[in-house]
LUMZA-138368 format. One line per 10 residues: their letters; for each residue x negated, y negated, z negated of N, C-alpha, C. Coordinates in steps of 0.02 Angstrom, whole numbers. Layout:
N
a = X,Y,Z,X,Y,Z,X,Y,Z | ...
end
This chain:
92
xxxxxxxxxx = -1573,-1527,-616,-1644,-1540,-616,-1679,-1480,-647 | -1728,-1453,-612,-1766,-1396,-637,-1829,-1421,-671 | -1834,-1410,-736,-1892,-1434,-775,-1939,-1377,-794 | -1947,-1330,-749,-1994,-1275,-761,-2011,-1243,-695 | -2062,-1202,-695,-2081,-1165,-635,-2070,-1091,-648 | -2092,-1050,-602,-2085,-978,-610,-2142,-947,-649 | -2187,-987,-675,-2242,-961,-715,-2217,-938,-783 | -2250,-887,-811,-2233,-861,-876,-2241,-916,-928 | -2190,-927,-968,-2190,-980,-1018,-2210,-950,-1085 | -2264,-972,-1114,-2289,-946,-1177,-2272,-994,-1233
xxxxxxxxxx = -2234,-969,-1283,-2218,-1011,-1340,-2170,-1066,-1322 | -2166,-1115,-1366,-2122,-1172,-1355,-2163,-1235,-1355 | -2137,-1286,-1321,-2172,-1350,-1317,-2181,-1380,-1387 | -2133,-1366,-1431,-2138,-1393,-1498,-2199,-1366,-1534 | -2213,-1302,-1525,-2272,-1272,-1556,-2336,-1302,-1527 | -2338,-1308,-1461,-2397,-1336,-1428,-2410,-1407,-1451 | -2358,-1448,-1452,-2366,-1518,-1473,-2387,-1521,-1546 | -2359,-1477,-1588,-2377,-1475,-1658,-2451,-1458,-1667 | -2475,-1408,-1632,-2546,-1390,-1637,-2590,-1446,-1610 | -2571,-1474,-1553,-2609,-1528,-1523,-2610,-1589,-1569
xxxxxxxxxx = -2554,-1604,-1600,-2551,-1661,-1646,-2599,-1650,-1705 | -2601,-1589,-1731,-2647,-1575,-1785,-2720,-1582,-1764 | -2736,-1557,-1705,-2804,-1562,-1679,-2824,-1635,-1667 | -2776,-1675,-1647,-2791,-1745,-1633,-2800,-1786,-1696 | -2788,-1757,-1753,-2798,-1792,-1817,-2868,-1781,-1845 | -2907,-1738,-1813,-2975,-1727,-1836,-3012,-1793,-1835 | -3052,-1806,-1886,-3087,-1870,-1888,-3137,-1878,-1831 | -3135,-1936,-1801,-3181,-1955,-1747,-3209,-2024,-1761 | -3265,-2041,-1733,-3290,-2109,-1739,-3239,-2159,-1711 | -3245,-2221,-1730,-3197,-2272,-1708,-3192,-2278,-1633
xxxxxxxxxx = -3245,-2261,-1597,-3244,-2267,-1524,-3211,-2206,-1491 | -3178,-2162,-1530,-3145,-2104,-1502,-3193,-2047,-1488 | -3252,-2050,-1515,-3301,-1996,-1505,-3331,-1997,-1436 | -3326,-2053,-1402,-3355,-2058,-1335,-3311,-2029,-1280 | -3249,-2009,-1298,-3204,-1982,-1247,-3184,-2037,-1199 | -3200,-2027,-1135,-3184,-2077,-1084,-3127,-2056,-1038 | -3123,-1991,-1023,-3072,-1965,-978,-3045,-1899,-1004 | -2979,-1889,-994,-2947,-1827,-1015,-2899,-1805,-960 | -2892,-1740,-951,-2846,-1711,-903,-2800,-1662,-940 | -2735,-1675,-937,-2686,-1631,-968,-2655,-1588,-912
xxxxxxxxxx = -2679,-1526,-907,-2655,-1480,-855,-2592,-1445,-879 | -2540,-1448,-839,-2475,-1420,-859,-2441,-1465,-909 | -2442,-1530,-895,-2418,-1581,-942,-2343,-1579,-955 | -2305,-1544,-911,-2233,-1541,-921,-2201,-1610,-923 | -2156,-1623,-971,-2123,-1688,-974,-2166,-1743,-1005 | -2229,-1729,-1018,-2275,-1781,-1042,-2283,-1787,-1117 | -2251,-1744,-1155,-2255,-1750,-1228,-2326,-1742,-1254 | -2361,-1691,-1231,-2430,-1680,-1254,-2476,-1735,-1229 | -2463,-1760,-1169,-2504,-1814,-1141,-2495,-1878,-1182 | -2434,-1890,-1205,-2420,-1949,-1247,-2457,-1944,-1314
xxxxxxxxxx = -2462,-1883,-1342,-2500,-1874,-1404,-2574,-1891,-1392 | -2600,-1869,-1335,-2670,-1885,-1318,-2679,-1960,-1309 | -2632,-1993,-1276,-2635,-2066,-1266,-2637,-2103,-1333 | -2595,-2080,-1379,-2593,-2112,-1445,-2659,-2104,-1482 | -2689,-2045,-1477,-2751,-2031,-1514,-2812,-2062,-1480 | -2810,-2067,-1414,-2868,-2093,-1376,-2844,-2151,-1332 | -2827,-2207,-1362,-2797,-2263,-1324,-2843,-2293,-1271 | -2908,-2285,-1277,-2954,-2315,-1229,-2976,-2267,-1175 | -2956,-2204,-1180,-2975,-2154,-1130,-2930,-2158,-1069 | -2958,-2140,-1012,-2919,-2133,-951,-2887,-2063,-953
xxxxxxxxxx = -2821,-2060,-954,-2786,-1996,-962,-2742,-1983,-902 | -2746,-1922,-876,-2706,-1901,-819,-2669,-1837,-837 | -2604,-1837,-827,-2564,-1777,-836,-2545,-1748,-769 | -2554,-1683,-759,-2536,-1651,-696,-2490,-1591,-710 | -2444,-1579,-663,-2399,-1523,-669,-2377,-1503,-599 | -2357,-1440,-590,-2337,-1415,-524,-2263,-1426,-510 | -2226,-1450,-559,-2154,-1461,-551,-2139,-1535,-537 | -2110,-1550,-478,-2092,-1620,-464,-2044,-1649,-516 | -1998,-1607,-540,-1950,-1632,-590,-1984,-1648,-656 | -2033,-1608,-676,-2071,-1623,-737,-2109,-1688,-730
xxxxxxxxxx = -2141,-1698,-673,-2179,-1760,-662,-2132,-1819,-663 | -2074,-1812,-632,-2024,-1867,-633,-2002,-1883,-704 | -1989,-1831,-744,-1969,-1841,-814,-2025,-1874,-854 | -2086,-1852,-843,-2144,-1881,-879,-2153,-1954,-861 | -2148,-1970,-798,-2156,-2040,-776,-2102,-2085,-804 | -2041,-2059,-810,-1986,-2099,-839,-1997,-2109,-914 | -2018,-2056,-948,-2027,-2060,-1021,-2088,-2100,-1041 | -2141,-2096,-1001,-2205,-2128,-1019,-2233,-2165,-958 | -2203,-2222,-941,-2225,-2258,-880,-2295,-2286,-883 | -2324,-2291,-942,-2392,-2318,-949,-2447,-2265,-942
xxxxxxxxxx = -2427,-2203,-930,-2475,-2148,-922,-2472,-2124,-849 | -2529,-2105,-822,-2533,-2082,-752,-2516,-2007,-749 | -2466,-1990,-709,-2446,-1920,-698,-2447,-1906,-624 | -2473,-1847,-605,-2476,-1829,-535,-2453,-1757,-525 | -2420,-1746,-468,-2399,-1679,-449,-2459,-1641,-423 | -2473,-1583,-453,-2531,-1544,-433,-2522,-1472,-456 | -2530,-1425,-411,-2529,-1354,-429,-2602,-1332,-436 | -2626,-1328,-497,-2697,-1314,-508,-2716,-1242,-487 | -2666,-1199,-478,-2683,-1131,-456,-2704,-1129,-383 | -2687,-1180,-344,-2707,-1182,-274,-2749,-1243,-257
xx = -2760,-1287,-305,-2798,-1349,-292,-2872,-1333,-285 | -2903,-1365,-236,-2975,-1356,-226,-3008,-1422,-224
end
């Protein structure tokens, strides 16, 4: 199973999730600051999308990635989150 594409990989997912987790701890009003929809572009196996789901439980969240294997892994790991195959570099 190939869990990556040919795009240049910057840093590690652990660093990205760590930074995202810290940002998601910023204080917001109880209603989530009015956040209704979120799009996680390049969601990979869904780890960062799951952090967003935890922080914004009432928001509509969509994770997209260009790798079918990544989307499959994300859907298996987080079946309650919507993941779709999409190459944003060519999507119009």
